[in-house]
LOVEXPA-333329 format. One record per residue (C-alpha): residue number from 1; chain; x negated, y negated, z. Coordinates in nm, 3 decimals, always signed. Layout:
residues N
<rec><nr>NUM</nr><kette>A</kette><X>X</X><Y>Y</Y><Z>Z</Z></rec>
...
//
This chain:
residues 231
<rec><nr>1</nr><kette>A</kette><X>-13.062</X><Y>-11.310</Y><Z>+3.720</Z></rec>
<rec><nr>2</nr><kette>A</kette><X>-12.720</X><Y>-11.222</Y><Z>+3.817</Z></rec>
<rec><nr>3</nr><kette>A</kette><X>-12.526</X><Y>-11.554</Y><Z>+3.904</Z></rec>
<rec><nr>4</nr><kette>A</kette><X>-12.211</X><Y>-11.373</Y><Z>+3.955</Z></rec>
<rec><nr>5</nr><kette>A</kette><X>-12.046</X><Y>-11.449</Y><Z>+4.308</Z></rec>
<rec><nr>6</nr><kette>A</kette><X>-11.969</X><Y>-11.142</Y><Z>+4.499</Z></rec>
<rec><nr>7</nr><kette>A</kette><X>-11.605</X><Y>-11.083</Y><Z>+4.503</Z></rec>
<rec><nr>8</nr><kette>A</kette><X>-11.412</X><Y>-11.171</Y><Z>+4.823</Z></rec>
<rec><nr>9</nr><kette>A</kette><X>-11.341</X><Y>-10.853</Y><Z>+5.034</Z></rec>
<rec><nr>10</nr><kette>A</kette><X>-10.948</X><Y>-10.804</Y><Z>+5.007</Z></rec>
<rec><nr>11</nr><kette>A</kette><X>-10.792</X><Y>-10.743</Y><Z>+5.358</Z></rec>
<rec><nr>12</nr><kette>A</kette><X>-10.669</X><Y>-10.442</Y><Z>+5.449</Z></rec>
<rec><nr>13</nr><kette>A</kette><X>-10.289</X><Y>-10.406</Y><Z>+5.557</Z></rec>
<rec><nr>14</nr><kette>A</kette><X>-10.361</X><Y>-10.385</Y><Z>+5.906</Z></rec>
<rec><nr>15</nr><kette>A</kette><X>-10.548</X><Y>-10.712</Y><Z>+5.887</Z></rec>
<rec><nr>16</nr><kette>A</kette><X>-10.289</X><Y>-10.886</Y><Z>+5.709</Z></rec>
<rec><nr>17</nr><kette>A</kette><X>-10.034</X><Y>-10.817</Y><Z>+5.970</Z></rec>
<rec><nr>18</nr><kette>A</kette><X>-10.286</X><Y>-10.913</Y><Z>+6.239</Z></rec>
<rec><nr>19</nr><kette>A</kette><X>-10.329</X><Y>-11.239</Y><Z>+6.047</Z></rec>
<rec><nr>20</nr><kette>A</kette><X>-9.987</X><Y>-11.314</Y><Z>+6.030</Z></rec>
<rec><nr>21</nr><kette>A</kette><X>-9.905</X><Y>-11.237</Y><Z>+6.413</Z></rec>
<rec><nr>22</nr><kette>A</kette><X>-10.181</X><Y>-11.477</Y><Z>+6.485</Z></rec>
<rec><nr>23</nr><kette>A</kette><X>-10.031</X><Y>-11.752</Y><Z>+6.261</Z></rec>
<rec><nr>24</nr><kette>A</kette><X>-10.317</X><Y>-11.777</Y><Z>+6.007</Z></rec>
<rec><nr>25</nr><kette>A</kette><X>-10.110</X><Y>-11.622</Y><Z>+5.722</Z></rec>
<rec><nr>26</nr><kette>A</kette><X>-9.761</X><Y>-11.632</Y><Z>+5.558</Z></rec>
<rec><nr>27</nr><kette>A</kette><X>-9.580</X><Y>-11.310</Y><Z>+5.477</Z></rec>
<rec><nr>28</nr><kette>A</kette><X>-9.210</X><Y>-11.235</Y><Z>+5.362</Z></rec>
<rec><nr>29</nr><kette>A</kette><X>-9.030</X><Y>-10.999</Y><Z>+5.541</Z></rec>
<rec><nr>30</nr><kette>A</kette><X>-9.024</X><Y>-10.772</Y><Z>+5.214</Z></rec>
<rec><nr>31</nr><kette>A</kette><X>-9.394</X><Y>-10.770</Y><Z>+5.224</Z></rec>
<rec><nr>32</nr><kette>A</kette><X>-9.444</X><Y>-10.697</Y><Z>+5.582</Z></rec>
<rec><nr>33</nr><kette>A</kette><X>-9.204</X><Y>-10.410</Y><Z>+5.519</Z></rec>
<rec><nr>34</nr><kette>A</kette><X>-9.414</X><Y>-10.262</Y><Z>+5.222</Z></rec>
<rec><nr>35</nr><kette>A</kette><X>-9.744</X><Y>-10.346</Y><Z>+5.448</Z></rec>
<rec><nr>36</nr><kette>A</kette><X>-9.599</X><Y>-10.124</Y><Z>+5.738</Z></rec>
<rec><nr>37</nr><kette>A</kette><X>-9.444</X><Y>-9.848</Y><Z>+5.524</Z></rec>
<rec><nr>38</nr><kette>A</kette><X>-9.090</X><Y>-9.944</Y><Z>+5.621</Z></rec>
<rec><nr>39</nr><kette>A</kette><X>-8.924</X><Y>-9.981</Y><Z>+5.299</Z></rec>
<rec><nr>40</nr><kette>A</kette><X>-8.611</X><Y>-9.830</Y><Z>+5.431</Z></rec>
<rec><nr>41</nr><kette>A</kette><X>-8.341</X><Y>-9.972</Y><Z>+5.179</Z></rec>
<rec><nr>42</nr><kette>A</kette><X>-8.313</X><Y>-9.647</Y><Z>+4.971</Z></rec>
<rec><nr>43</nr><kette>A</kette><X>-8.258</X><Y>-9.447</Y><Z>+5.322</Z></rec>
<rec><nr>44</nr><kette>A</kette><X>-8.021</X><Y>-9.668</Y><Z>+5.421</Z></rec>
<rec><nr>45</nr><kette>A</kette><X>-7.789</X><Y>-9.643</Y><Z>+5.117</Z></rec>
<rec><nr>46</nr><kette>A</kette><X>-7.782</X><Y>-9.256</Y><Z>+5.129</Z></rec>
<rec><nr>47</nr><kette>A</kette><X>-7.606</X><Y>-9.277</Y><Z>+5.458</Z></rec>
<rec><nr>48</nr><kette>A</kette><X>-7.247</X><Y>-9.224</Y><Z>+5.494</Z></rec>
<rec><nr>49</nr><kette>A</kette><X>-7.040</X><Y>-9.384</Y><Z>+5.778</Z></rec>
<rec><nr>50</nr><kette>A</kette><X>-6.786</X><Y>-9.102</Y><Z>+5.806</Z></rec>
<rec><nr>51</nr><kette>A</kette><X>-7.067</X><Y>-8.859</Y><Z>+5.802</Z></rec>
<rec><nr>52</nr><kette>A</kette><X>-7.240</X><Y>-9.074</Y><Z>+6.092</Z></rec>
<rec><nr>53</nr><kette>A</kette><X>-6.916</X><Y>-9.071</Y><Z>+6.298</Z></rec>
<rec><nr>54</nr><kette>A</kette><X>-6.864</X><Y>-8.690</Y><Z>+6.241</Z></rec>
<rec><nr>55</nr><kette>A</kette><X>-7.220</X><Y>-8.621</Y><Z>+6.366</Z></rec>
<rec><nr>56</nr><kette>A</kette><X>-7.256</X><Y>-8.877</Y><Z>+6.657</Z></rec>
<rec><nr>57</nr><kette>A</kette><X>-6.935</X><Y>-9.012</Y><Z>+6.743</Z></rec>
<rec><nr>58</nr><kette>A</kette><X>-6.789</X><Y>-9.338</Y><Z>+6.765</Z></rec>
<rec><nr>59</nr><kette>A</kette><X>-7.112</X><Y>-9.548</Y><Z>+6.775</Z></rec>
<rec><nr>60</nr><kette>A</kette><X>-7.226</X><Y>-9.869</Y><Z>+6.588</Z></rec>
<rec><nr>61</nr><kette>A</kette><X>-7.397</X><Y>-9.774</Y><Z>+6.320</Z></rec>
<rec><nr>62</nr><kette>A</kette><X>-7.433</X><Y>-10.075</Y><Z>+6.100</Z></rec>
<rec><nr>63</nr><kette>A</kette><X>-7.825</X><Y>-10.193</Y><Z>+6.055</Z></rec>
<rec><nr>64</nr><kette>A</kette><X>-7.931</X><Y>-10.540</Y><Z>+6.046</Z></rec>
<rec><nr>65</nr><kette>A</kette><X>-8.323</X><Y>-10.553</Y><Z>+6.089</Z></rec>
<rec><nr>66</nr><kette>A</kette><X>-8.453</X><Y>-10.849</Y><Z>+6.301</Z></rec>
<rec><nr>67</nr><kette>A</kette><X>-8.676</X><Y>-11.067</Y><Z>+6.079</Z></rec>
<rec><nr>68</nr><kette>A</kette><X>-9.027</X><Y>-11.066</Y><Z>+6.153</Z></rec>
<rec><nr>69</nr><kette>A</kette><X>-9.060</X><Y>-11.428</Y><Z>+6.270</Z></rec>
<rec><nr>70</nr><kette>A</kette><X>-8.842</X><Y>-11.328</Y><Z>+6.550</Z></rec>
<rec><nr>71</nr><kette>A</kette><X>-9.035</X><Y>-11.011</Y><Z>+6.633</Z></rec>
<rec><nr>72</nr><kette>A</kette><X>-9.356</X><Y>-11.216</Y><Z>+6.627</Z></rec>
<rec><nr>73</nr><kette>A</kette><X>-9.208</X><Y>-11.448</Y><Z>+6.903</Z></rec>
<rec><nr>74</nr><kette>A</kette><X>-9.066</X><Y>-11.177</Y><Z>+7.116</Z></rec>
<rec><nr>75</nr><kette>A</kette><X>-9.426</X><Y>-10.997</Y><Z>+7.120</Z></rec>
<rec><nr>76</nr><kette>A</kette><X>-9.599</X><Y>-11.319</Y><Z>+7.208</Z></rec>
<rec><nr>77</nr><kette>A</kette><X>-9.359</X><Y>-11.406</Y><Z>+7.483</Z></rec>
<rec><nr>78</nr><kette>A</kette><X>-9.379</X><Y>-11.057</Y><Z>+7.647</Z></rec>
<rec><nr>79</nr><kette>A</kette><X>-9.747</X><Y>-11.113</Y><Z>+7.699</Z></rec>
<rec><nr>80</nr><kette>A</kette><X>-9.814</X><Y>-10.694</Y><Z>+7.675</Z></rec>
<rec><nr>81</nr><kette>A</kette><X>-10.097</X><Y>-10.523</Y><Z>+7.799</Z></rec>
<rec><nr>82</nr><kette>A</kette><X>-10.200</X><Y>-10.151</Y><Z>+7.778</Z></rec>
<rec><nr>83</nr><kette>A</kette><X>-10.019</X><Y>-10.077</Y><Z>+8.098</Z></rec>
<rec><nr>84</nr><kette>A</kette><X>-9.689</X><Y>-10.174</Y><Z>+7.925</Z></rec>
<rec><nr>85</nr><kette>A</kette><X>-9.445</X><Y>-9.917</Y><Z>+7.786</Z></rec>
<rec><nr>86</nr><kette>A</kette><X>-9.203</X><Y>-10.116</Y><Z>+7.563</Z></rec>
<rec><nr>87</nr><kette>A</kette><X>-8.882</X><Y>-9.937</Y><Z>+7.446</Z></rec>
<rec><nr>88</nr><kette>A</kette><X>-8.654</X><Y>-10.060</Y><Z>+7.144</Z></rec>
<rec><nr>89</nr><kette>A</kette><X>-8.333</X><Y>-9.927</Y><Z>+7.217</Z></rec>
<rec><nr>90</nr><kette>A</kette><X>-8.151</X><Y>-9.846</Y><Z>+6.892</Z></rec>
<rec><nr>91</nr><kette>A</kette><X>-8.457</X><Y>-9.886</Y><Z>+6.685</Z></rec>
<rec><nr>92</nr><kette>A</kette><X>-8.313</X><Y>-9.877</Y><Z>+6.331</Z></rec>
<rec><nr>93</nr><kette>A</kette><X>-8.606</X><Y>-9.824</Y><Z>+6.107</Z></rec>
<rec><nr>94</nr><kette>A</kette><X>-8.853</X><Y>-9.942</Y><Z>+6.317</Z></rec>
<rec><nr>95</nr><kette>A</kette><X>-8.976</X><Y>-10.296</Y><Z>+6.248</Z></rec>
<rec><nr>96</nr><kette>A</kette><X>-9.009</X><Y>-10.383</Y><Z>+6.607</Z></rec>
<rec><nr>97</nr><kette>A</kette><X>-9.188</X><Y>-10.058</Y><Z>+6.727</Z></rec>
<rec><nr>98</nr><kette>A</kette><X>-9.411</X><Y>-10.026</Y><Z>+6.433</Z></rec>
<rec><nr>99</nr><kette>A</kette><X>-9.497</X><Y>-10.411</Y><Z>+6.416</Z></rec>
<rec><nr>100</nr><kette>A</kette><X>-9.558</X><Y>-10.428</Y><Z>+6.796</Z></rec>
<rec><nr>101</nr><kette>A</kette><X>-9.768</X><Y>-10.114</Y><Z>+6.818</Z></rec>
<rec><nr>102</nr><kette>A</kette><X>-10.002</X><Y>-10.249</Y><Z>+6.545</Z></rec>
<rec><nr>103</nr><kette>A</kette><X>-10.065</X><Y>-10.595</Y><Z>+6.694</Z></rec>
<rec><nr>104</nr><kette>A</kette><X>-10.049</X><Y>-10.514</Y><Z>+7.059</Z></rec>
<rec><nr>105</nr><kette>A</kette><X>-10.200</X><Y>-10.277</Y><Z>+7.305</Z></rec>
<rec><nr>106</nr><kette>A</kette><X>-9.872</X><Y>-10.154</Y><Z>+7.467</Z></rec>
<rec><nr>107</nr><kette>A</kette><X>-9.699</X><Y>-9.832</Y><Z>+7.405</Z></rec>
<rec><nr>108</nr><kette>A</kette><X>-9.406</X><Y>-9.886</Y><Z>+7.190</Z></rec>
<rec><nr>109</nr><kette>A</kette><X>-9.129</X><Y>-9.617</Y><Z>+7.216</Z></rec>
<rec><nr>110</nr><kette>A</kette><X>-8.795</X><Y>-9.627</Y><Z>+6.982</Z></rec>
<rec><nr>111</nr><kette>A</kette><X>-8.496</X><Y>-9.458</Y><Z>+7.073</Z></rec>
<rec><nr>112</nr><kette>A</kette><X>-8.246</X><Y>-9.411</Y><Z>+6.758</Z></rec>
<rec><nr>113</nr><kette>A</kette><X>-7.963</X><Y>-9.210</Y><Z>+6.739</Z></rec>
<rec><nr>114</nr><kette>A</kette><X>-7.949</X><Y>-9.154</Y><Z>+6.351</Z></rec>
<rec><nr>115</nr><kette>A</kette><X>-8.219</X><Y>-8.899</Y><Z>+6.275</Z></rec>
<rec><nr>116</nr><kette>A</kette><X>-8.294</X><Y>-9.025</Y><Z>+5.922</Z></rec>
<rec><nr>117</nr><kette>A</kette><X>-8.382</X><Y>-9.368</Y><Z>+6.079</Z></rec>
<rec><nr>118</nr><kette>A</kette><X>-8.599</X><Y>-9.223</Y><Z>+6.347</Z></rec>
<rec><nr>119</nr><kette>A</kette><X>-8.787</X><Y>-9.004</Y><Z>+6.099</Z></rec>
<rec><nr>120</nr><kette>A</kette><X>-8.858</X><Y>-9.309</Y><Z>+5.877</Z></rec>
<rec><nr>121</nr><kette>A</kette><X>-9.025</X><Y>-9.482</Y><Z>+6.193</Z></rec>
<rec><nr>122</nr><kette>A</kette><X>-9.224</X><Y>-9.163</Y><Z>+6.258</Z></rec>
<rec><nr>123</nr><kette>A</kette><X>-9.351</X><Y>-9.160</Y><Z>+5.919</Z></rec>
<rec><nr>124</nr><kette>A</kette><X>-9.467</X><Y>-9.504</Y><Z>+5.924</Z></rec>
<rec><nr>125</nr><kette>A</kette><X>-9.651</X><Y>-9.474</Y><Z>+6.250</Z></rec>
<rec><nr>126</nr><kette>A</kette><X>-9.808</X><Y>-9.156</Y><Z>+6.102</Z></rec>
<rec><nr>127</nr><kette>A</kette><X>-9.931</X><Y>-9.351</Y><Z>+5.796</Z></rec>
<rec><nr>128</nr><kette>A</kette><X>-10.062</X><Y>-9.615</Y><Z>+5.988</Z></rec>
<rec><nr>129</nr><kette>A</kette><X>-10.239</X><Y>-9.368</Y><Z>+6.243</Z></rec>
<rec><nr>130</nr><kette>A</kette><X>-10.053</X><Y>-9.553</Y><Z>+6.512</Z></rec>
<rec><nr>131</nr><kette>A</kette><X>-10.146</X><Y>-9.361</Y><Z>+6.857</Z></rec>
<rec><nr>132</nr><kette>A</kette><X>-9.927</X><Y>-9.603</Y><Z>+7.061</Z></rec>
<rec><nr>133</nr><kette>A</kette><X>-9.598</X><Y>-9.565</Y><Z>+6.866</Z></rec>
<rec><nr>134</nr><kette>A</kette><X>-9.334</X><Y>-9.327</Y><Z>+6.911</Z></rec>
<rec><nr>135</nr><kette>A</kette><X>-8.959</X><Y>-9.240</Y><Z>+6.843</Z></rec>
<rec><nr>136</nr><kette>A</kette><X>-8.713</X><Y>-9.017</Y><Z>+6.988</Z></rec>
<rec><nr>137</nr><kette>A</kette><X>-8.393</X><Y>-8.938</Y><Z>+6.783</Z></rec>
<rec><nr>138</nr><kette>A</kette><X>-8.106</X><Y>-8.967</Y><Z>+7.052</Z></rec>
<rec><nr>139</nr><kette>A</kette><X>-7.826</X><Y>-9.135</Y><Z>+7.185</Z></rec>
<rec><nr>140</nr><kette>A</kette><X>-7.973</X><Y>-9.424</Y><Z>+7.414</Z></rec>
<rec><nr>141</nr><kette>A</kette><X>-7.720</X><Y>-9.367</Y><Z>+7.676</Z></rec>
<rec><nr>142</nr><kette>A</kette><X>-7.853</X><Y>-9.018</Y><Z>+7.707</Z></rec>
<rec><nr>143</nr><kette>A</kette><X>-8.212</X><Y>-9.090</Y><Z>+7.687</Z></rec>
<rec><nr>144</nr><kette>A</kette><X>-8.476</X><Y>-9.092</Y><Z>+7.937</Z></rec>
<rec><nr>145</nr><kette>A</kette><X>-8.650</X><Y>-9.446</Y><Z>+7.952</Z></rec>
<rec><nr>146</nr><kette>A</kette><X>-8.734</X><Y>-9.473</Y><Z>+8.317</Z></rec>
<rec><nr>147</nr><kette>A</kette><X>-9.101</X><Y>-9.518</Y><Z>+8.222</Z></rec>
<rec><nr>148</nr><kette>A</kette><X>-9.023</X><Y>-9.850</Y><Z>+8.065</Z></rec>
<rec><nr>149</nr><kette>A</kette><X>-9.138</X><Y>-10.198</Y><Z>+8.154</Z></rec>
<rec><nr>150</nr><kette>A</kette><X>-9.008</X><Y>-10.415</Y><Z>+7.868</Z></rec>
<rec><nr>151</nr><kette>A</kette><X>-8.664</X><Y>-10.347</Y><Z>+7.675</Z></rec>
<rec><nr>152</nr><kette>A</kette><X>-8.561</X><Y>-10.460</Y><Z>+7.362</Z></rec>
<rec><nr>153</nr><kette>A</kette><X>-8.208</X><Y>-10.459</Y><Z>+7.207</Z></rec>
<rec><nr>154</nr><kette>A</kette><X>-8.067</X><Y>-10.589</Y><Z>+6.872</Z></rec>
<rec><nr>155</nr><kette>A</kette><X>-7.694</X><Y>-10.538</Y><Z>+6.991</Z></rec>
<rec><nr>156</nr><kette>A</kette><X>-7.717</X><Y>-10.202</Y><Z>+6.878</Z></rec>
<rec><nr>157</nr><kette>A</kette><X>-7.407</X><Y>-10.060</Y><Z>+7.081</Z></rec>
<rec><nr>158</nr><kette>A</kette><X>-7.061</X><Y>-10.089</Y><Z>+7.135</Z></rec>
<rec><nr>159</nr><kette>A</kette><X>-6.957</X><Y>-10.212</Y><Z>+7.498</Z></rec>
<rec><nr>160</nr><kette>A</kette><X>-6.921</X><Y>-9.838</Y><Z>+7.670</Z></rec>
<rec><nr>161</nr><kette>A</kette><X>-7.259</X><Y>-9.739</Y><Z>+7.530</Z></rec>
<rec><nr>162</nr><kette>A</kette><X>-7.418</X><Y>-10.079</Y><Z>+7.647</Z></rec>
<rec><nr>163</nr><kette>A</kette><X>-7.284</X><Y>-10.030</Y><Z>+7.990</Z></rec>
<rec><nr>164</nr><kette>A</kette><X>-7.414</X><Y>-9.701</Y><Z>+8.006</Z></rec>
<rec><nr>165</nr><kette>A</kette><X>-7.778</X><Y>-9.853</Y><Z>+7.879</Z></rec>
<rec><nr>166</nr><kette>A</kette><X>-7.744</X><Y>-10.112</Y><Z>+8.151</Z></rec>
<rec><nr>167</nr><kette>A</kette><X>-7.686</X><Y>-9.864</Y><Z>+8.453</Z></rec>
<rec><nr>168</nr><kette>A</kette><X>-8.007</X><Y>-9.671</Y><Z>+8.334</Z></rec>
<rec><nr>169</nr><kette>A</kette><X>-8.194</X><Y>-10.037</Y><Z>+8.293</Z></rec>
<rec><nr>170</nr><kette>A</kette><X>-8.099</X><Y>-10.120</Y><Z>+8.652</Z></rec>
<rec><nr>171</nr><kette>A</kette><X>-8.229</X><Y>-9.780</Y><Z>+8.771</Z></rec>
<rec><nr>172</nr><kette>A</kette><X>-8.552</X><Y>-9.887</Y><Z>+8.613</Z></rec>
<rec><nr>173</nr><kette>A</kette><X>-8.546</X><Y>-10.216</Y><Z>+8.761</Z></rec>
<rec><nr>174</nr><kette>A</kette><X>-8.517</X><Y>-10.034</Y><Z>+9.107</Z></rec>
<rec><nr>175</nr><kette>A</kette><X>-8.867</X><Y>-9.884</Y><Z>+9.067</Z></rec>
<rec><nr>176</nr><kette>A</kette><X>-9.042</X><Y>-10.153</Y><Z>+8.896</Z></rec>
<rec><nr>177</nr><kette>A</kette><X>-8.989</X><Y>-10.515</Y><Z>+8.778</Z></rec>
<rec><nr>178</nr><kette>A</kette><X>-8.870</X><Y>-10.515</Y><Z>+8.405</Z></rec>
<rec><nr>179</nr><kette>A</kette><X>-8.807</X><Y>-10.761</Y><Z>+8.116</Z></rec>
<rec><nr>180</nr><kette>A</kette><X>-8.496</X><Y>-10.710</Y><Z>+7.898</Z></rec>
<rec><nr>181</nr><kette>A</kette><X>-8.482</X><Y>-10.896</Y><Z>+7.541</Z></rec>
<rec><nr>182</nr><kette>A</kette><X>-8.157</X><Y>-10.907</Y><Z>+7.389</Z></rec>
<rec><nr>183</nr><kette>A</kette><X>-7.991</X><Y>-11.097</Y><Z>+7.100</Z></rec>
<rec><nr>184</nr><kette>A</kette><X>-7.613</X><Y>-11.194</Y><Z>+7.028</Z></rec>
<rec><nr>185</nr><kette>A</kette><X>-7.355</X><Y>-10.962</Y><Z>+7.202</Z></rec>
<rec><nr>186</nr><kette>A</kette><X>-7.602</X><Y>-10.761</Y><Z>+7.402</Z></rec>
<rec><nr>187</nr><kette>A</kette><X>-7.766</X><Y>-11.117</Y><Z>+7.523</Z></rec>
<rec><nr>188</nr><kette>A</kette><X>-7.420</X><Y>-11.232</Y><Z>+7.634</Z></rec>
<rec><nr>189</nr><kette>A</kette><X>-7.359</X><Y>-10.905</Y><Z>+7.825</Z></rec>
<rec><nr>190</nr><kette>A</kette><X>-7.692</X><Y>-10.911</Y><Z>+8.001</Z></rec>
<rec><nr>191</nr><kette>A</kette><X>-7.628</X><Y>-11.287</Y><Z>+8.112</Z></rec>
<rec><nr>192</nr><kette>A</kette><X>-7.345</X><Y>-11.135</Y><Z>+8.329</Z></rec>
<rec><nr>193</nr><kette>A</kette><X>-7.553</X><Y>-10.887</Y><Z>+8.526</Z></rec>
<rec><nr>194</nr><kette>A</kette><X>-7.662</X><Y>-11.016</Y><Z>+8.875</Z></rec>
<rec><nr>195</nr><kette>A</kette><X>-7.960</X><Y>-10.809</Y><Z>+8.892</Z></rec>
<rec><nr>196</nr><kette>A</kette><X>-8.119</X><Y>-10.985</Y><Z>+8.595</Z></rec>
<rec><nr>197</nr><kette>A</kette><X>-8.222</X><Y>-11.347</Y><Z>+8.564</Z></rec>
<rec><nr>198</nr><kette>A</kette><X>-8.250</X><Y>-11.570</Y><Z>+8.238</Z></rec>
<rec><nr>199</nr><kette>A</kette><X>-8.621</X><Y>-11.686</Y><Z>+8.191</Z></rec>
<rec><nr>200</nr><kette>A</kette><X>-8.585</X><Y>-11.781</Y><Z>+7.783</Z></rec>
<rec><nr>201</nr><kette>A</kette><X>-8.652</X><Y>-12.133</Y><Z>+7.841</Z></rec>
<rec><nr>202</nr><kette>A</kette><X>-8.966</X><Y>-12.089</Y><Z>+8.052</Z></rec>
<rec><nr>203</nr><kette>A</kette><X>-9.133</X><Y>-11.893</Y><Z>+7.756</Z></rec>
<rec><nr>204</nr><kette>A</kette><X>-9.087</X><Y>-12.146</Y><Z>+7.499</Z></rec>
<rec><nr>205</nr><kette>A</kette><X>-9.287</X><Y>-12.454</Y><Z>+7.416</Z></rec>
<rec><nr>206</nr><kette>A</kette><X>-8.949</X><Y>-12.612</Y><Z>+7.337</Z></rec>
<rec><nr>207</nr><kette>A</kette><X>-8.629</X><Y>-12.448</Y><Z>+7.300</Z></rec>
<rec><nr>208</nr><kette>A</kette><X>-8.610</X><Y>-12.476</Y><Z>+6.908</Z></rec>
<rec><nr>209</nr><kette>A</kette><X>-8.890</X><Y>-12.215</Y><Z>+6.907</Z></rec>
<rec><nr>210</nr><kette>A</kette><X>-8.634</X><Y>-11.953</Y><Z>+7.022</Z></rec>
<rec><nr>211</nr><kette>A</kette><X>-8.499</X><Y>-11.739</Y><Z>+6.767</Z></rec>
<rec><nr>212</nr><kette>A</kette><X>-8.119</X><Y>-11.785</Y><Z>+6.740</Z></rec>
<rec><nr>213</nr><kette>A</kette><X>-7.902</X><Y>-11.586</Y><Z>+6.980</Z></rec>
<rec><nr>214</nr><kette>A</kette><X>-8.215</X><Y>-11.443</Y><Z>+7.159</Z></rec>
<rec><nr>215</nr><kette>A</kette><X>-8.233</X><Y>-11.430</Y><Z>+7.551</Z></rec>
<rec><nr>216</nr><kette>A</kette><X>-8.518</X><Y>-11.303</Y><Z>+7.784</Z></rec>
<rec><nr>217</nr><kette>A</kette><X>-8.445</X><Y>-11.168</Y><Z>+8.111</Z></rec>
<rec><nr>218</nr><kette>A</kette><X>-8.653</X><Y>-11.051</Y><Z>+8.420</Z></rec>
<rec><nr>219</nr><kette>A</kette><X>-8.508</X><Y>-10.799</Y><Z>+8.700</Z></rec>
<rec><nr>220</nr><kette>A</kette><X>-8.461</X><Y>-10.988</Y><Z>+9.029</Z></rec>
<rec><nr>221</nr><kette>A</kette><X>-8.685</X><Y>-10.890</Y><Z>+9.325</Z></rec>
<rec><nr>222</nr><kette>A</kette><X>-8.528</X><Y>-10.725</Y><Z>+9.615</Z></rec>
<rec><nr>223</nr><kette>A</kette><X>-8.181</X><Y>-10.508</Y><Z>+9.636</Z></rec>
<rec><nr>224</nr><kette>A</kette><X>-8.000</X><Y>-10.528</Y><Z>+9.288</Z></rec>
<rec><nr>225</nr><kette>A</kette><X>-7.640</X><Y>-10.545</Y><Z>+9.259</Z></rec>
<rec><nr>226</nr><kette>A</kette><X>-7.431</X><Y>-10.401</Y><Z>+8.998</Z></rec>
<rec><nr>227</nr><kette>A</kette><X>-7.196</X><Y>-10.668</Y><Z>+8.829</Z></rec>
<rec><nr>228</nr><kette>A</kette><X>-6.862</X><Y>-10.608</Y><Z>+8.724</Z></rec>
<rec><nr>229</nr><kette>A</kette><X>-6.968</X><Y>-10.577</Y><Z>+8.366</Z></rec>
<rec><nr>230</nr><kette>A</kette><X>-7.209</X><Y>-10.289</Y><Z>+8.423</Z></rec>
<rec><nr>231</nr><kette>A</kette><X>-6.968</X><Y>-10.107</Y><Z>+8.661</Z></rec>
//
């Protein structure tokens, strides 16, 4: 008689991420990067700043990935549905895009100027067979994101590009209500836009839950006005 207990079934990578998102499992950022096929450090080390400046002009190329705990907070706060189109403007190596596409029904689109980073996102989405994750290798100031409903920026631009992006976002807001999630410099910039209203506090059980430097804005209803910052 066989008295051995059956081995516990090992959770798939997708299931691990879903459990992390639901708060049922703890995973480090490094572990989540591996699970989502976003082992980007070697690719980033191969990039040369002078080459990037030569290829793309004077843009902000320094990469700092947002931690997954903050990404999880944002995804929960946005309350996404399958009707949402979520943009990561300055997507880097795709933590926000790939994680979001895996745990939510929304369509996620990344816009990233550096083609090596954009290619990394594309490969990760393909390996995970995500049908709702997309990436475009393009300067966000020149990209078309007018189909978006939610937008995320981790301060990826110098002010001139940020102003150009803000003008496009205001155009989006004239067509439909939009939400903008921004951090640090970008959050300060958007707090000065008269066509946006800060709603961060209303999304948190208590303000200590909000990731440091992060603010959430929604477009104001009715006719929008361009602030001096966006002009």
